C-alpha positions as CSV (number, residue, x, y, z in Angstrom):
1,M,172.0,148.6,170.6
2,I,170.4,151.5,172.5
3,A,167.6,150.5,174.9
4,S,164.4,152.6,174.7
5,I,161.5,153.1,177.0
6,F,158.1,153.8,175.4
7,F,155.3,155.8,177.0
8,I,151.9,155.7,175.3
9,A,149.6,158.5,176.1
10,H,145.8,158.5,176.0
11,P,144.3,158.4,172.5
12,F,142.7,161.6,171.2
13,T,140.6,162.7,168.3
14,I,141.1,165.6,165.9
15,K,138.5,166.2,163.1
16,N,137.1,162.7,163.5
17,R,140.5,161.0,163.3
18,D,142.0,159.0,166.1
19,F,145.6,159.5,167.1
20,V,148.0,158.0,169.7
21,V,151.0,159.8,171.1
22,I,154.0,157.6,171.6
23,L,156.8,159.1,173.6
24,T,160.1,157.3,173.2
25,Y,162.9,158.0,175.7
26,R,166.2,156.5,174.8
27,L,168.7,155.8,177.5
28,T,171.1,158.2,175.8
29,G,169.0,161.0,176.9
30,L,167.3,161.8,173.6
31,C,163.6,162.0,173.6
32,K,161.5,161.5,170.5
33,L,157.8,162.2,170.2
34,D,155.8,160.2,167.6
35,I,152.1,160.9,166.8
36,I,150.6,157.9,165.0
37,M,147.2,158.0,163.3
38,K,145.1,155.0,164.0
39,V,143.5,153.7,160.8
40,K,140.0,152.3,161.0
41,G,138.3,150.3,158.2
42,F,138.1,147.0,156.3
43,T,141.0,145.1,154.9
44,L,140.6,144.1,151.2
45,I,139.9,140.5,152.1
46,E,137.2,141.5,154.6
47,L,135.6,143.7,152.0
48,M,135.7,141.0,149.3
49,V,134.1,138.4,151.7
50,T,131.4,140.9,152.6
51,I,130.6,141.6,148.9
52,I,130.5,137.8,148.1
53,V,128.2,137.1,151.0
54,A,125.9,140.0,150.0
55,V,125.8,138.8,146.4
56,V,124.9,135.2,147.4
57,L,122.1,136.5,149.8
58,I,120.7,138.7,147.1
59,G,120.8,135.9,144.5
60,V,118.9,133.6,146.8
61,G,116.6,136.1,148.4
62,V,115.3,138.2,145.5
63,P,113.5,135.4,143.6
64,Q,111.9,134.3,146.9
65,L,110.7,137.9,147.6
66,A,109.4,138.3,144.1
67,D,107.4,135.1,144.5
68,L,106.0,136.1,147.9
69,Y,105.1,139.5,146.5
70,E,103.1,137.9,143.6
71,K,101.3,135.6,146.0
72,Q,100.3,138.5,148.3
73,R,99.3,140.7,145.3
74,A,97.1,137.8,143.9
75,S,95.5,137.2,147.3
76,A,94.7,140.9,147.8
77,A,93.3,141.2,144.3
78,I,91.0,138.1,144.5
79,N,89.8,139.3,147.9
80,R,88.9,142.6,146.2
81,I,87.0,140.8,143.5
82,Q,85.2,138.7,146.0
83,S,84.1,141.8,148.0
84,S,82.8,143.3,144.8
85,V,80.8,140.2,143.9
86,L,79.3,140.0,147.4
87,L,78.5,143.7,147.3
88,A,76.6,143.2,144.0
89,R,74.7,140.2,145.4
90,N,73.8,142.1,148.6
91,Q,72.6,145.2,146.6
92,A,70.5,143.0,144.3
93,Q,68.7,141.5,147.4
94,S,68.5,144.9,149.1
95,Y,67.0,146.8,146.1
96,G,65.0,143.8,145.0
97,T,66.3,144.1,141.4
98,R,69.0,142.9,139.0
99,V,72.6,144.0,139.7
100,T,75.3,143.3,137.1
101,V,79.1,143.2,137.5
102,C,81.0,143.6,134.2
103,P,83.9,145.6,132.6
104,R,82.2,148.3,130.5
105,S,83.5,149.7,127.3
106,S,81.6,152.0,125.0
107,G,78.4,151.4,127.0
108,K,78.6,147.6,126.7
109,C,80.0,144.7,128.8
110,S,83.4,143.8,127.3
111,G,85.7,140.9,128.4
112,N,88.6,142.9,129.7
113,W,88.3,142.4,133.5
114,S,91.9,143.5,134.2
115,S,91.2,147.1,133.5
116,G,88.5,147.3,136.2
117,F,84.7,146.8,136.2
118,T,81.4,148.4,137.1
119,I,78.7,147.3,139.5
120,F,75.3,148.6,138.4
121,I,71.6,148.1,138.5
122,S,70.6,146.7,135.1
123,D,67.4,146.1,133.2
124,T,66.4,142.7,131.8
125,S,68.6,143.3,128.7
126,G,71.7,144.0,130.9
127,N,71.7,147.8,130.2
128,L,72.9,150.2,132.9
129,V,70.1,151.8,134.9
130,E,72.1,153.1,137.8
131,Q,75.8,152.8,138.6
132,L,76.5,151.6,142.1
133,R,80.3,151.4,142.1
134,K,83.3,151.6,139.8
135,V,86.2,149.2,140.7
136,E,89.5,150.5,139.4
137,G,91.9,148.4,137.3
138,F,94.4,146.0,138.7
139,N,98.2,145.7,138.3
140,N,99.0,146.1,134.6
141,K,101.3,143.0,134.7
142,D,98.4,140.8,135.9
143,K,95.4,139.3,134.1
144,I,91.9,138.5,135.2
145,Y,89.9,135.9,133.4
146,F,86.1,135.2,133.8
147,N,84.3,132.6,131.8
148,H,81.5,135.0,131.0
149,N,81.2,138.7,129.9
150,A,79.1,139.7,132.8
151,L,77.8,138.4,136.2
152,T,74.2,139.3,137.1
153,F,72.4,138.7,140.4
154,D,68.6,138.5,140.6
155,A,66.5,140.0,143.4
156,N,66.8,136.7,145.3
157,G,70.6,136.8,145.2
158,S,71.1,134.0,142.6
159,A,73.6,134.3,139.8
160,N,72.8,134.1,136.1
161,V,75.8,131.8,135.5
162,T,76.6,128.2,136.2
163,A,80.1,127.4,137.2
164,G,81.3,131.0,137.0
165,S,84.9,131.5,138.0
166,F,87.3,134.4,138.1
167,T,91.0,133.5,137.8
168,Y,93.6,136.1,138.8
169,C,97.0,135.5,137.3
170,P,99.9,137.7,138.7
171,S,102.4,138.4,135.8
172,N,100.3,136.0,133.8
173,E,101.8,133.1,135.7
174,S,99.7,130.1,136.7
175,T,101.7,129.0,139.7
176,N,100.6,131.9,142.0
177,A,97.1,132.2,140.5
178,R,94.0,132.5,142.6
179,R,90.5,131.5,141.6
180,L,87.1,132.7,142.8
181,N,84.2,130.3,142.1
182,V,80.7,131.7,142.0
183,S,77.8,129.3,142.4
184,T,74.4,129.6,140.9
185,M,73.1,130.5,144.3
186,G,75.5,133.4,144.5
187,R,77.9,131.9,147.0
188,T,81.7,132.5,146.5
189,E,84.7,130.4,147.3
190,I,88.4,131.2,146.9
191,K,90.8,128.5,145.6
192,T,94.6,128.5,145.5
193,G,96.7,126.3,143.3
194,T,97.9,126.2,139.7
195,F,95.2,127.4,137.2
196,T,95.2,127.9,133.5
197,C,95.8,131.6,132.7
198,K,93.7,132.1,129.6
């Protein structure tokens, strides 16, 4: 057996690849120069473990994120409805007249609140006198239910409905629904919980 002495030079890089020079000097006087490329990366086992962990995290996390997104969307939407209702009440008191909130279709109040609604000064028959604001539609997956076709405030700020309530159902699911109750005096209150989406 011939003894050898190894000398390892400093690593170097060519075209983003790392190399190591190994100089082998055999006692017989022969000298051999080896250049070995250092391979960087994952082994197959490391890659498989990483993929399995990622799949588990996605499987657990995505439903939770979807649920959180629906809750946030419902909260934002019911706050938007509340702001619109309060605006209508304030305008009725400011102008000293009737202000109506309703989804309008073909010049009449229809029951489809999900596609948006209009805030307008109305006459005693509920006809539009002057439009104050148009509220654009909500997410097309979601549904809004109100137990009346329209909500009208008088000059003193009182509502024309008893036990009026808006229910906002994200993706038509009752578990993340939000409810806005409107009292006869025109006060509003947001409720969370499970509500019937119909």
